[in-house]
LOROVEX-602047 format. One line per 5 residues: number of its first residue (from 1); for each residue x, y, z of N, C-alpha, C, O. Coordinates in Angstrom, 3 decimals, always signed. Example, Ala and Ser with C-alpha at 12.3 -4.5 7.8 and 13.67 -1.06 7.14 Angstrom:
1	+13.190:-5.690:+7.800:+12.300:-4.500:+7.800:+13.200:-3.300:+7.800:+14.236:-3.319:+8.465  +12.850:-2.250:+7.080:+13.670:-1.060:+7.140:+12.900:+0.030:+7.870:+13.409:+1.138:+8.039
//
This chain:
1	-24.145:+30.885:+6.130:-24.353:+29.557:+6.719:-25.469:+29.630:+7.759:-25.417:+30.424:+8.699  -26.466:+28.789:+7.568:-27.562:+28.690:+8.528:-27.949:+27.218:+8.641:-28.602:+26.660:+7.759  -27.537:+26.610:+9.735:-27.789:+25.183:+9.904:-29.259:+24.897:+10.185:-29.941:+25.654:+10.877  -29.725:+23.782:+9.628:-31.090:+23.350:+9.875:-31.205:+21.842:+9.714:-30.251:+21.169:+9.324  -32.370:+21.333:+10.015:-32.605:+19.896:+9.945:-33.925:+19.609:+9.236:-34.896:+20.353:+9.375
6	-33.941:+18.527:+8.483:-35.157:+18.051:+7.826:-35.472:+16.676:+8.396:-34.601:+15.808:+8.466  -36.723:+16.484:+8.802:-37.169:+15.207:+9.356:-38.206:+14.603:+8.413:-39.255:+15.197:+8.165  -37.903:+13.430:+7.897:-38.795:+12.734:+6.963:-39.711:+11.800:+7.752:-39.277:+10.753:+8.233  -40.968:+12.182:+7.879:-41.918:+11.397:+8.669:-42.253:+10.058:+8.012:-42.694:+9.128:+8.687  -42.047:+9.961:+6.704:-42.295:+8.681:+6.023:-41.212:+7.663:+6.362:-41.448:+6.455:+6.317
11	-40.033:+8.153:+6.701:-38.920:+7.249:+6.989:-38.822:+6.876:+8.462:-38.305:+5.808:+8.792  -39.309:+7.735:+9.355:-39.169:+7.468:+10.787:-39.968:+6.232:+11.197:-41.163:+6.133:+10.918  -39.293:+5.290:+11.862:-39.940:+4.046:+12.282:-40.187:+4.013:+13.790:-40.630:+2.996:+14.324  -39.905:+5.112:+14.474:-40.180:+5.185:+15.908:-39.271:+4.349:+16.771:-39.663:+3.947:+17.867  -38.052:+4.072:+16.305:-37.145:+3.187:+17.045:-36.497:+3.862:+18.255:-35.944:+3.186:+19.122
16	-36.566:+5.201:+18.315:-35.982:+5.985:+19.415:-34.446:+5.931:+19.446:-33.838:+6.279:+20.458  -33.822:+5.499:+18.352:-32.356:+5.497:+18.301:-31.809:+6.911:+18.459:-30.759:+7.109:+19.071  -32.523:+7.899:+17.906:-32.094:+9.299:+18.030:-32.115:+9.747:+19.485:-31.223:+10.469:+19.929  -33.128:+9.321:+20.221:-33.256:+9.679:+21.641:-32.088:+9.122:+22.436:-31.488:+9.824:+23.250  -31.770:+7.853:+22.196:-30.672:+7.203:+22.917:-29.328:+7.800:+22.517:-28.464:+8.011:+23.367
21	-29.148:+8.074:+21.218:-27.897:+8.661:+20.743:-27.676:+10.034:+21.370:-26.555:+10.386:+21.741  -28.746:+10.797:+21.483:-28.681:+12.133:+22.086:-28.311:+12.033:+23.560:-27.456:+12.777:+24.039  -28.952:+11.118:+24.279:-28.660:+10.949:+25.700:-27.216:+10.490:+25.900:-26.539:+10.937:+26.826  -26.756:+9.606:+25.036:-25.396:+9.112:+25.133:-24.384:+10.217:+24.848:-23.382:+10.347:+25.551  -24.652:+11.013:+23.811:-23.732:+12.088:+23.419:-23.654:+13.184:+24.479:-22.580:+13.707:+24.775
26	-24.816:+13.520:+25.044:-24.866:+14.649:+25.974:-24.840:+14.243:+27.449:-24.685:+15.097:+28.321  -24.988:+12.952:+27.732:-24.922:+12.477:+29.113:-25.952:+13.112:+30.017:-25.635:+13.524:+31.133  -27.193:+13.195:+29.544:-28.250:+13.828:+30.332:-28.750:+12.895:+31.436:-28.750:+11.676:+31.261  -29.177:+13.459:+32.574:-29.668:+12.637:+33.690:-31.034:+12.015:+33.389:-31.650:+12.350:+32.377  -31.513:+11.118:+34.249:-32.811:+10.470:+34.037:-33.938:+11.477:+33.820:-34.042:+12.478:+34.529
31	-34.773:+11.194:+32.835:-35.926:+12.045:+32.564:-35.629:+13.257:+31.700:-36.551:+13.985:+31.332  -34.376:+13.490:+31.368:-34.002:+14.649:+30.557:-33.652:+14.184:+29.151:-32.658:+13.488:+28.943  -34.486:+14.580:+28.183:-34.280:+14.190:+26.792:-34.371:+15.431:+25.912:-35.397:+16.111:+25.898  -33.308:+15.724:+25.183:-33.319:+16.874:+24.280:-34.137:+16.593:+23.030:-34.679:+17.511:+22.416  -34.224:+15.325:+22.657:-35.046:+14.924:+21.524:-35.791:+13.650:+21.903:-35.303:+12.839:+22.690
36	-36.963:+13.491:+21.339:-37.751:+12.284:+21.574:-38.670:+12.072:+20.387:-38.805:+12.950:+19.535  -39.302:+10.909:+20.330:-40.207:+10.585:+19.228:-41.607:+10.377:+19.790:-41.828:+9.506:+20.631  -42.542:+11.182:+19.320:-43.934:+11.084:+19.764:-44.714:+10.157:+18.839:-44.386:+10.019:+17.661  -45.743:+9.527:+19.384:-46.638:+8.677:+18.586:-47.911:+9.454:+18.276:-48.495:+10.092:+19.153  -48.330:+9.390:+17.014:-49.571:+10.033:+16.601:-50.465:+8.967:+15.984:-50.104:+8.346:+14.984
41	-51.628:+8.760:+16.581:-52.556:+7.755:+16.063:-53.750:+8.472:+15.452:-54.324:+9.367:+16.073  -54.130:+8.082:+14.230:-55.273:+8.695:+13.558:-56.168:+7.616:+12.964:-55.748:+6.475:+12.774  -57.409:+7.999:+12.673:-58.369:+7.067:+12.093:-59.181:+6.337:+13.136:-59.012:+6.546:+14.337  -60.070:+5.474:+12.661:-60.924:+4.672:+13.536:-60.804:+3.207:+13.150:-60.588:+2.866:+11.987  -60.949:+2.356:+14.144:-60.869:+0.918:+13.921:-61.870:+0.513:+12.841:-63.015:+0.961:+12.898
46	-61.501:-0.299:+11.872:-60.230:-1.028:+11.754:-59.173:-0.276:+10.926:-58.096:-0.812:+10.667  -59.477:+0.951:+10.517:-58.547:+1.725:+9.690:-57.782:+2.727:+10.555:-58.017:+3.934:+10.506  -56.875:+2.191:+11.334:-56.085:+3.022:+12.240:-54.663:+3.144:+11.691:-54.097:+2.183:+11.170  -54.109:+4.331:+11.818:-52.763:+4.582:+11.310:-51.922:+5.227:+12.404:-52.388:+6.115:+13.118  -50.688:+4.777:+12.528:-49.779:+5.357:+13.515:-48.622:+6.027:+12.788:-48.039:+5.471:+11.857
51	-48.306:+7.238:+13.239:-47.175:+7.963:+12.672:-46.261:+8.392:+13.808:-46.720:+8.719:+14.902  -44.973:+8.386:+13.536:-43.992:+8.787:+14.538:-43.469:+10.175:+14.198:-43.134:+10.459:+13.048  -43.401:+11.043:+15.218:-42.987:+12.434:+15.009:-41.820:+12.780:+15.937:-42.034:+13.016:+17.126  -40.602:+12.815:+15.420:-39.464:+13.247:+16.238:-39.565:+14.741:+16.535:-39.882:+15.531:+15.645  -39.298:+15.128:+17.774:-39.332:+16.544:+18.157:-38.035:+16.921:+18.867:-37.419:+16.095:+19.541
56	-37.636:+18.168:+18.708:-36.427:+18.700:+19.318:-36.517:+20.218:+19.275:-37.485:+20.765:+18.747  -35.520:+20.906:+19.825:-35.476:+22.361:+19.713:-35.390:+22.708:+18.239:-34.628:+22.092:+17.494  -36.172:+23.698:+17.813:-36.238:+24.055:+16.399:-35.246:+25.143:+15.988:-35.217:+25.538:+14.822  -34.445:+25.625:+16.912:-33.424:+26.641:+16.612:-34.004:+27.736:+15.708:-33.535:+27.967:+14.594  -35.034:+28.394:+16.228:-35.795:+29.380:+15.462:-34.965:+30.609:+15.090:-34.100:+31.049:+15.847
61	-35.249:+31.143:+13.917:-34.618:+32.392:+13.484:-35.108:+33.529:+14.376:-34.318:+34.348:+14.846  -36.420:+33.568:+14.604:-37.006:+34.559:+15.512:-37.326:+33.857:+16.832:-38.491:+33.680:+17.190  -36.293:+33.470:+17.532:-36.453:+32.645:+18.738:-37.068:+33.437:+19.895:-36.438:+34.356:+20.419  -38.294:+33.085:+20.294:-38.920:+33.798:+21.424:-38.174:+33.583:+22.732:-38.206:+34.439:+23.615  -37.504:+32.443:+22.858:-36.747:+32.159:+24.075:-35.596:+33.146:+24.240:-35.279:+33.569:+25.352
66	-34.979:+33.505:+23.125:-33.859:+34.455:+23.167:-34.353:+35.850:+23.546:-33.695:+36.570:+24.297  -35.516:+36.219:+23.019:-36.046:+37.563:+23.254:-36.408:+37.803:+24.715:-36.261:+38.919:+25.213  -36.881:+36.762:+25.409:-37.348:+36.960:+26.789:-36.265:+36.719:+27.830:-36.463:+37.043:+29.001  -35.120:+36.156:+27.434:-34.065:+35.834:+28.410:-33.495:+37.120:+29.010:-32.940:+37.940:+28.279  -33.619:+37.313:+30.335:-33.172:+38.568:+30.951:-31.659:+38.690:+31.124:-31.156:+39.788:+31.362
71	-30.929:+37.585:+31.008:-29.493:+37.629:+31.260:-28.649:+37.455:+30.009:-27.427:+37.597:+30.062  -29.288:+37.149:+28.880:-28.534:+36.890:+27.654:-27.964:+35.485:+27.602:-27.126:+35.176:+26.756  -28.426:+34.628:+28.519:-27.936:+33.242:+28.534:-28.326:+32.520:+27.251:-27.520:+31.793:+26.671  -29.556:+32.722:+26.813:-29.989:+32.154:+25.536:-29.542:+33.105:+24.438:-29.925:+34.275:+24.417  -28.737:+32.595:+23.539:-28.194:+33.426:+22.472:-28.106:+32.623:+21.184:-28.098:+31.392:+21.198
76	-28.041:+33.344:+20.072:-28.002:+32.695:+18.768:-26.654:+32.948:+18.106:-26.178:+34.082:+18.054  -26.050:+31.884:+17.603:-24.782:+32.005:+16.880:-25.041:+32.487:+15.457:-26.175:+32.471:+14.979  -23.982:+32.911:+14.794:-24.091:+33.395:+13.419:-24.585:+32.302:+12.475:-25.177:+32.598:+11.437  -24.342:+31.022:+12.838:-24.779:+29.914:+11.977:-26.190:+29.431:+12.292:-26.630:+28.406:+11.772  -26.902:+30.175:+13.151:-28.297:+29.861:+13.433:-28.551:+28.999:+14.644:-29.705:+28.848:+15.045
81	-27.523:+28.424:+15.246:-27.719:+27.577:+16.422:-28.084:+28.434:+17.635:-27.410:+29.418:+17.938  -29.152:+28.048:+18.318:-29.585:+28.738:+19.533:-29.044:+27.942:+20.724:-29.376:+26.769:+20.900  -28.216:+28.584:+21.529:-27.535:+27.914:+22.633:-27.859:+28.588:+23.969:-28.415:+29.685:+24.009  -27.499:+27.906:+25.058:-27.700:+28.439:+26.401:-26.360:+28.469:+27.125:-25.683:+27.445:+27.226  -25.978:+29.633:+27.625:-24.768:+29.778:+28.424:-25.122:+29.405:+29.861:-25.811:+30.160:+30.548
86	-24.659:+28.257:+30.313:-25.020:+27.754:+31.639:-24.577:+28.684:+32.755:-25.211:+28.732:+33.809  -23.503:+29.418:+32.540:-23.005:+30.316:+33.583:-23.845:+31.584:+33.704:-23.837:+32.239:+34.746  -24.569:+31.930:+32.644:-25.417:+33.130:+32.678:-26.858:+32.817:+33.065:-27.572:+33.685:+33.565  -27.287:+31.566:+32.832:-28.677:+31.196:+33.115:-28.932:+31.208:+34.621:-28.176:+30.620:+35.395  -30.016:+31.891:+35.028:-30.340:+31.957:+36.452:-31.560:+31.101:+36.793:-32.045:+31.115:+37.924
91	-32.046:+30.358:+35.799:-33.145:+29.434:+36.055:-34.500:+30.075:+36.234:-35.367:+29.503:+36.895  -34.707:+31.255:+35.660:-36.003:+31.940:+35.828:-37.110:+31.280:+35.027:-38.290:+31.459:+35.332  -36.746:+30.525:+34.015:-37.664:+29.765:+33.160:-38.548:+30.613:+32.247:-39.584:+30.145:+31.777  -38.142:+31.854:+31.997:-38.887:+32.692:+31.047:-38.853:+32.055:+29.663:-39.853:+32.065:+28.946  -37.694:+31.498:+29.287:-37.552:+30.844:+27.983:-38.410:+29.589:+27.907:-38.979:+29.269:+26.863
96	-38.492:+28.897:+29.012:-39.288:+27.665:+29.124:-40.748:+27.956:+28.777:-41.399:+27.192:+28.065  -41.244:+29.079:+29.300:-42.636:+29.481:+29.060:-42.806:+30.028:+27.646:-43.836:+29.804:+27.012  -41.799:+30.744:+27.152:-41.906:+31.398:+25.845:-41.859:+30.423:+24.678:-42.416:+30.706:+23.618  -41.203:+29.277:+24.855:-41.056:+28.320:+23.752:-42.406:+27.702:+23.387:-42.994:+27.003:+24.212  -42.916:+27.941:+22.170:-44.222:+27.384:+21.790:-44.176:+25.886:+21.510:-45.214:+25.257:+21.304
101	-42.970:+25.314:+21.503:-42.804:+23.901:+21.171:-42.586:+23.012:+22.398:-42.489:+21.791:+22.272  -42.511:+23.614:+23.565:-42.270:+22.857:+24.817:-41.008:+22.007:+24.729:-40.984:+20.858:+25.172  -39.963:+22.588:+24.152:-38.728:+21.828:+23.976:-37.593:+22.342:+24.845:-36.425:+22.234:+24.472  -37.927:+22.898:+25.995:-36.923:+23.321:+26.968:-37.099:+22.488:+28.224:-38.214:+22.094:+28.567  -35.994:+22.221:+28.909:-36.028:+21.370:+30.101:-35.399:+22.115:+31.263:-34.274:+22.605:+31.162
106	-36.132:+22.199:+32.372:-35.571:+22.801:+33.579:-34.940:+21.689:+34.406:-35.607:+20.721:+34.773  -33.663:+21.833:+34.693:-32.932:+20.828:+35.463:-33.076:+21.166:+36.950:-32.394:+22.051:+37.467  -33.969:+20.452:+37.618:-34.230:+20.735:+39.027:-32.981:+20.559:+39.879:-32.115:+19.742:+39.568  -32.900:+21.326:+40.944:-31.753:+21.234:+41.844:-31.713:+19.833:+42.464:-32.741:+19.307:+42.888  -30.536:+19.244:+42.512:-30.367:+17.899:+43.038:-30.475:+16.817:+41.988:-30.220:+15.646:+42.270
111	-30.859:+17.205:+40.758:-31.052:+16.236:+39.676:-29.753:+15.532:+39.289:-29.773:+14.419:+38.763  -28.620:+16.192:+39.554:-27.331:+15.633:+39.145:-26.640:+14.859:+40.265:-25.467:+14.507:+40.142  -27.355:+14.594:+41.349:-26.739:+13.888:+42.482:-26.871:+12.380:+42.390:-26.256:+11.649:+43.167  -27.672:+11.911:+41.443:-27.811:+10.465:+41.265:-27.997:+10.156:+39.789:-28.472:+10.990:+39.019  -27.615:+8.941:+39.406:-27.712:+8.540:+38.009:-28.854:+7.568:+37.790:-29.822:+7.540:+38.549
116	-28.728:+6.779:+36.751:-29.779:+5.821:+36.410:-29.826:+4.636:+37.377:-30.815:+3.905:+37.415  -28.773:+4.450:+38.145:-28.718:+3.304:+39.052:-28.625:+3.751:+40.512:-27.960:+3.112:+41.328  -29.299:+4.850:+40.824:-29.285:+5.332:+42.208:-28.172:+6.334:+42.466:-27.683:+6.989:+41.546  -27.780:+6.443:+43.721:-26.798:+7.464:+44.099:-25.386:+7.137:+43.655:-24.543:+8.029:+43.562  -25.114:+5.854:+43.378:-23.799:+5.484:+42.870:-23.791:+5.666:+41.365:-24.440:+4.918:+40.634
121	-23.050:+6.668:+40.908:-23.015:+6.966:+39.481:-21.981:+6.098:+38.765:-20.961:+5.719:+39.340  -22.262:+5.796:+37.517:-21.298:+5.077:+36.686:-20.152:+6.038:+36.358:-20.333:+7.253:+36.440  -18.975:+5.515:+35.987:-17.869:+6.405:+35.592:-18.276:+7.362:+34.467:-17.853:+8.518:+34.440  -19.098:+6.869:+33.547:-19.576:+7.707:+32.439:-20.407:+8.873:+32.963:-20.192:+10.019:+32.568  -21.359:+8.579:+33.857:-22.195:+9.632:+34.425:-21.362:+10.625:+35.227:-21.613:+11.829:+35.177
126	-20.388:+10.136:+35.955:-19.530:+11.014:+36.762:-18.803:+12.027:+35.884:-18.580:+13.163:+36.301  -18.434:+11.624:+34.676:-17.745:+12.529:+33.751:-18.740:+13.459:+33.059:-18.542:+14.674:+33.037  -19.808:+12.892:+32.494:-20.744:+13.684:+31.691:-21.567:+14.670:+32.514:-21.919:+15.739:+32.014  -21.882:+14.336:+33.765:-22.693:+15.239:+34.581:-21.973:+16.555:+34.863:-22.611:+17.556:+35.190  -20.645:+16.555:+34.736:-19.879:+17.780:+34.955:-20.156:+18.827:+33.874:-19.854:+20.007:+34.053
131	-20.728:+18.390:+32.757:-21.061:+19.309:+31.662:-22.411:+20.002:+31.900:-22.796:+20.884:+31.132  -23.117:+19.612:+32.943:-24.439:+20.170:+33.230:-24.409:+20.946:+34.547:-23.497:+20.793:+35.360  -25.433:+21.782:+34.733:-25.617:+22.490:+36.002:-27.081:+22.375:+36.381:-27.957:+22.556:+35.534  -27.355:+22.081:+37.628:-28.766:+22.027:+38.018:-29.268:+23.438:+38.339:-28.488:+24.359:+38.578  -30.592:+23.571:+38.337:-31.210:+24.867:+38.590:-31.248:+25.775:+37.380:-31.547:+26.963:+37.500
136	-30.944:+25.220:+36.201:-30.988:+26.028:+34.976:-31.796:+25.300:+33.903:-32.250:+24.173:+34.100  -31.965:+25.974:+32.760:-32.714:+25.397:+31.647:-31.743:+24.888:+30.587:-30.767:+25.555:+30.245  -32.031:+23.690:+30.074:-31.211:+23.095:+29.019:-32.090:+22.749:+27.824:-33.318:+22.781:+27.904  -31.429:+22.415:+26.709:-32.155:+22.035:+25.495:-31.201:+21.442:+24.478:-29.991:+21.401:+24.698  -31.751:+20.979:+23.360:-30.952:+20.498:+22.234:-30.082:+21.641:+21.715:-30.542:+22.774:+21.569
141	-28.821:+21.324:+21.440:-27.897:+22.330:+20.912:-27.437:+21.957:+19.503:-26.406:+22.443:+19.038  -28.200:+21.093:+18.822:-27.814:+20.594:+17.488:-26.410:+20.007:+17.536:-25.696:+20.005:+16.533  -26.013:+19.505:+18.716:-24.660:+18.947:+18.905:-23.602:+19.921:+18.368:-22.774:+19.552:+17.535  -23.642:+21.156:+18.852:-22.752:+22.207:+18.349:-21.279:+21.793:+18.399:-20.498:+22.170:+17.525  -20.901:+21.024:+19.415:-19.509:+20.571:+19.524:-19.143:+19.627:+18.385:-18.009:+19.642:+17.904
146	-20.088:+18.812:+17.956:-19.848:+17.913:+16.818:-19.853:+18.704:+15.511:-19.003:+18.488:+14.646  -20.808:+19.616:+15.371:-20.909:+20.432:+14.161:-19.626:+21.240:+13.961:-19.120:+21.349:+12.845  -19.103:+21.807:+15.058:-17.863:+22.587:+14.976:-16.675:+21.729:+14.546:-15.688:+22.237:+14.013  -16.782:+20.424:+14.786:-15.707:+19.502:+14.393:-15.957:+18.898:+13.010:-15.230:+18.004:+12.578  -16.997:+19.396:+12.315:-17.294:+18.905:+10.977:-18.115:+17.632:+10.952:-18.187:+16.960:+9.924
151	-18.744:+17.289:+12.090:-19.554:+16.076:+12.182:-21.045:+16.412:+12.180:-21.432:+17.562:+12.384  -21.865:+15.404:+11.950:-23.314:+15.570:+12.030:-23.756:+15.452:+13.485:-23.058:+14.834:+14.288  -24.908:+16.035:+13.841:-25.447:+15.800:+15.179:-25.636:+14.305:+15.424:-25.859:+13.540:+14.485  -25.548:+13.893:+16.684:-25.614:+12.466:+17.030:-26.903:+11.815:+16.547:-26.881:+10.672:+16.092  -28.026:+12.525:+16.637:-29.309:+11.941:+16.221:-29.332:+11.666:+14.724:-29.894:+10.665:+14.281
156	-28.721:+12.556:+13.942:-28.671:+12.394:+12.488:-27.732:+11.242:+12.120:-28.050:+10.406:+11.275  -26.581:+11.220:+12.769:-25.582:+10.180:+12.499:-26.114:+8.782:+12.802:-25.768:+7.820:+12.116  -26.956:+8.672:+13.833:-27.398:+7.367:+14.324:-28.645:+6.829:+13.640:-28.836:+5.614:+13.591  -29.497:+7.700:+13.109:-30.790:+7.259:+12.570:-30.625:+6.157:+11.530:-30.032:+6.398:+10.479  -31.135:+4.947:+11.793:-30.953:+3.826:+10.857:-31.802:+3.950:+9.597:-31.542:+3.275:+8.601
161	-32.819:+4.812:+9.640:-33.718:+4.949:+8.491:-33.420:+6.209:+7.674:-34.139:+6.514:+6.723  -32.369:+6.935:+8.038:-32.044:+8.209:+7.372:-33.235:+9.157:+7.366:-33.503:+9.826:+6.369  -33.948:+9.209:+8.491:-35.112:+10.086:+8.591:-34.716:+11.527:+8.879:-35.519:+12.442:+8.694  -33.477:+11.735:+9.333:-33.009:+13.088:+9.657:-31.860:+13.487:+8.742:-30.937:+12.711:+8.494  -31.941:+14.721:+8.249:-30.885:+15.269:+7.403:-30.502:+16.635:+7.971:-31.366:+17.435:+8.330
166	-29.201:+16.888:+8.045:-28.698:+18.140:+8.624:-27.827:+18.847:+7.604:-27.053:+18.210:+6.890  -27.952:+20.169:+7.537:-27.116:+20.898:+6.584:-27.384:+22.380:+6.584:-28.019:+22.914:+7.493  -26.886:+23.048:+5.540:-26.958:+24.500:+5.415:-28.216:+24.910:+4.664:-28.361:+24.617:+3.477  -29.125:+25.587:+5.356:-30.372:+26.043:+4.731:-30.134:+27.196:+3.762:-30.952:+27.439:+2.875  -29.020:+27.905:+3.928:-28.712:+29.035:+3.037:-28.180:+28.569:+1.685:-28.200:+29.329:+0.717
171	-27.709:+27.341:+1.613:-27.171:+26.803:+0.358:-28.293:+26.116:-0.412:-28.782:+25.072:+0.019  -28.709:+26.686:-1.547:-29.823:+26.088:-2.295:-29.529:+24.696:-2.837:-30.449:+23.961:-3.198  -28.240:+24.329:-2.896:-27.867:+23.010:-3.415:-27.576:+21.995:-2.317:-27.221:+20.854:-2.613  -27.721:+22.391:-1.051:-27.504:+21.444:+0.045:-28.629:+20.418:+0.050:-29.700:+20.652:-0.509  -28.373:+19.284:+0.683:-29.382:+18.221:+0.706:-30.652:+18.666:+1.430:-31.758:+18.317:+1.017
176	-30.495:+19.441:+2.516:-31.688:+19.901:+3.248:-32.533:+20.831:+2.381:-33.759:+20.720:+2.368  -31.892:+21.742:+1.660:-32.629:+22.677:+0.802:-33.342:+21.946:-0.329:-34.483:+22.263:-0.663  -32.657:+20.962:-0.916:-33.269:+20.209:-2.006:-34.454:+19.383:-1.528:-35.456:+19.272:-2.233  -34.349:+18.804:-0.335:-35.460:+18.025:+0.219:-36.670:+18.910:+0.512:-37.807:+18.529:+0.233  -36.421:+20.086:+1.072:-37.514:+21.014:+1.391:-38.244:+21.428:+0.113:-39.473:+21.493:+0.089
181	-37.479:+21.708:-0.955:-38.075:+22.111:-2.232:-38.840:+20.969:-2.882:-39.993:+21.134:-3.280  -38.199:+19.815:-2.989:-38.786:+18.707:-3.743:-39.937:+18.025:-3.027:-40.841:+17.491:-3.669  -39.908:+18.038:-1.678:-40.926:+17.313:-0.912:-41.891:+18.234:-0.167:-42.762:+17.764:+0.564  -41.736:+19.536:-0.353:-42.658:+20.482:+0.295:-42.505:+20.482:+1.808:-43.483:+20.300:+2.533  -41.299:+20.681:+2.279:-41.037:+20.697:+3.727:-41.804:+21.795:+4.434:-41.895:+22.918:+3.937
186	-42.353:+21.476:+5.591:-43.118:+22.463:+6.367:-42.480:+22.660:+7.744:-41.902:+21.738:+8.319  -42.601:+23.880:+8.253:-42.092:+24.222:+9.578:-43.202:+24.031:+10.604:-44.357:+24.352:+10.324  -42.872:+23.512:+11.792:-43.907:+23.348:+12.823:-44.366:+24.707:+13.353:-43.551:+25.599:+13.588  -45.669:+24.852:+13.537:-46.270:+26.091:+14.041:-45.763:+27.314:+13.284:-45.389:+28.318:+13.892  -45.751:+27.228:+11.973:-45.234:+28.327:+11.157:-46.037:+29.608:+11.360:-45.544:+30.708:+11.110
191	-47.293:+29.452:+11.822:-48.141:+30.631:+12.048:-47.649:+31.496:+13.208:-48.080:+32.640:+13.353  -46.755:+30.960:+14.030:-46.224:+31.732:+15.160:-45.082:+32.660:+14.746:-44.570:+33.416:+15.572  -44.682:+32.610:+13.484:-43.629:+33.476:+12.934:-42.292:+33.338:+13.662:-41.527:+34.298:+13.756  -42.018:+32.145:+14.173:-40.731:+31.921:+14.849:-39.650:+31.498:+13.861:-38.466:+31.508:+14.197  -40.046:+31.128:+12.650:-39.118:+30.679:+11.612:-38.213:+29.536:+12.089:-36.997:+29.704:+12.178
196	-38.804:+28.381:+12.395:-38.004:+27.235:+12.858:-36.986:+26.797:+11.812:-37.226:+26.923:+10.611  -35.863:+26.289:+12.268:-34.831:+25.761:+11.370:-34.981:+24.247:+11.182:-34.119:+23.599:+10.589  -36.080:+23.697:+11.692:-36.400:+22.279:+11.507:-37.630:+22.196:+10.616:-38.638:+22.860:+10.857  -37.527:+21.364:+9.577:-38.631:+21.175:+8.622:-39.058:+19.719:+8.645:-38.252:+18.823:+8.896  -40.345:+19.496:+8.380:-40.894:+18.134:+8.345:-41.389:+17.808:+6.947:-42.013:+18.634:+6.280
201	-41.096:+16.587:+6.517:-41.606:+16.084:+5.237:-42.691:+15.068:+5.535:-42.446:+14.097:+6.250  -43.883:+15.275:+5.002:-45.006:+14.363:+5.305:-45.065:+13.233:+4.302:-45.939:+12.370:+4.394
//
């Protein structure tokens, strides 16, 4: 079992539903997004084209973030998910620098003292902020808690255009494997030999 994700760029409409679903599921503070959708504009007027590119942690097989972590806080599960142990992370940010995708977030000290509406936190924020620690590095965890319960990650479940597909890359008959084969799925920055578990369909 090796979990991975396929992102269909033809289907993504840039609605940011995945971003909101992720923030809602993980209760991240202002400015902290594990996934987001970038805009890519190409061509020249009047032939201009816009494409939306969702980005997140790629849960690399050869994860450089894991290799440089001095405390073992960044670790990889047997199913391929790359996670961070908040109790082991000392906030040195070696992983932050090592990630070629810029998909790690350093939670500055004091970041959890206020919510989206100032110092008075909503009941939701008061509960969800307890799952975070400031002064450490966080990232997308492929919603490991949902995956362990047999559910899809929140971003996949919420996408109205079915632009994201999640499944077992080791199973040649899984939907992700079939999409990669039939549509020529490509890994971001494949030349870096990190072996990302996220593939893009153009």
